[in-house]
Every structure is written in structure tokens, then in C-alpha cells.
C-alpha positions as CSV (number, residue, x, y, z in Angstrom):
1,X,-1.8,-4.7,-16.0
2,X,-1.5,-8.1,-14.3
3,X,-1.1,-9.6,-10.9
4,X,1.8,-8.1,-9.1
5,X,3.2,-11.5,-8.2
6,X,3.4,-12.4,-11.9
7,X,5.4,-9.2,-12.7
8,X,8.2,-9.9,-10.2
9,X,9.4,-13.4,-11.0
10,X,12.2,-13.7,-8.5
11,X,15.1,-11.8,-7.0
12,X,18.6,-12.1,-8.6
13,X,21.2,-12.8,-5.9
14,X,24.7,-12.7,-7.5
15,X,28.0,-11.1,-6.5
16,X,27.2,-8.1,-8.8
17,X,23.7,-7.7,-7.3
18,X,25.1,-7.9,-3.8
19,X,27.7,-5.2,-4.6
20,X,25.0,-2.9,-6.1
21,X,22.8,-3.5,-3.0
22,X,25.7,-2.6,-0.7
23,X,27.1,0.4,-2.6
24,X,24.1,2.2,-4.3
25,X,21.1,0.6,-2.5
26,X,19.8,-1.0,-5.7
27,X,18.0,-4.4,-5.8
28,X,17.9,-6.6,-8.9
29,X,14.8,-8.6,-9.9
30,X,13.9,-10.9,-12.8
31,X,10.7,-9.6,-14.2
32,X,8.1,-10.5,-16.8
33,X,9.2,-9.8,-20.4
34,X,6.2,-7.6,-21.1
35,X,6.3,-5.6,-17.9
36,X,7.2,-1.9,-18.2
37,X,8.8,0.4,-15.6
38,X,5.6,1.7,-14.2
39,X,4.3,-1.8,-13.6
40,X,7.5,-2.9,-12.0
41,X,7.5,0.2,-9.7
42,X,3.9,-0.5,-8.6
43,X,4.6,-4.2,-8.0
44,X,7.7,-3.6,-5.9
45,X,5.9,-0.9,-3.8
46,X,2.9,-3.1,-3.3
47,X,4.7,-6.4,-2.6
48,X,7.5,-5.1,-0.3
49,X,5.8,-2.0,1.2
50,X,8.6,0.4,0.2
51,X,8.9,3.6,-1.9
52,X,10.8,3.3,-5.2
53,X,13.0,6.1,-6.4
54,X,14.2,4.7,-9.8
55,X,13.7,1.7,-12.1
56,X,16.1,0.6,-14.8
57,X,15.4,-2.3,-17.1
58,X,17.6,-4.6,-19.1
59,X,16.7,-7.3,-21.7
60,X,19.1,-10.2,-21.7
61,X,18.9,-12.5,-24.7
62,X,19.3,-16.2,-24.2
63,X,22.5,-17.9,-25.3
64,X,22.6,-20.4,-28.1
65,X,24.0,-23.6,-26.7
66,X,25.1,-26.8,-28.6
67,X,24.8,-30.4,-27.4
68,X,25.1,-33.7,-29.1
69,X,21.4,-33.5,-30.1
70,X,21.9,-30.2,-32.0
71,X,21.4,-26.5,-31.1
72,X,19.2,-25.1,-28.3
73,X,18.6,-21.7,-26.8
74,X,18.2,-20.5,-23.3
75,X,15.3,-18.4,-22.4
76,X,15.3,-14.6,-22.7
77,X,15.2,-12.7,-19.4
78,X,14.3,-9.2,-18.4
79,X,16.1,-7.7,-15.4
80,X,15.0,-4.7,-13.3
81,X,17.4,-2.6,-11.2
82,X,15.2,-0.9,-8.6
83,X,16.6,1.9,-6.4
84,X,14.7,2.7,-3.3
85,X,14.2,6.0,-1.5
86,X,16.3,7.0,1.6
87,X,15.9,4.7,4.7
88,X,14.0,2.1,2.7
89,X,15.1,-1.5,2.4
90,X,13.7,-4.9,1.5
91,X,14.0,-7.5,4.2
92,X,14.0,-10.4,1.7
93,X,17.7,-9.7,0.9
94,X,19.0,-9.4,4.4
95,X,20.0,-13.0,4.7
96,X,21.9,-13.1,1.5
């Protein structure tokens, strides 16, 4: 499809993501809106040199916000919950 670095935009590091990493070995990434599960799997395996077991995706619609200038909308985001195979881990998240 595209360059792998354009598919994985950035990791999502929140309390919920940290809990899912600790309990079920799942990492959360913000991915391109038009990326599918196969593209996400290939990108994670290539960029982080790990084996992926499962990929789940979630589309988050941007909120409508109001200011004194009128209404605006935050951007839409696509999240990917990536579960790795046994004894695999991504070193990027170890400091968080």
C-alpha cells in the first residue's frame, strides 16, 4: 500500500493503553485512516521487528467543539490495538 512509516502515525500512551500493555500484551497505535488490518500488521512487523498475533481497529470520530468564533471539529482518528505473539515486545514502550 504505502510507506510503513506513513501507516503508523504514533503510539498512544495513556493509562488505558498502559493497562492493556501490562495485562494482555496489547499495544495501541494511531494509524492512517485508510489503513487496513493487513497493512497495519505488515507495518508493525517491519518497523519493530516483531511477530503480530492479532490486530483490532477502531475509528474515533472527532468531537464538535464551540468557541467564540463558532463551531469547529477535531480530526477523526483511527486506532489499532496490536497483540503480539508470545515472548515478543516493543522496546519503544519500555520507558513509558
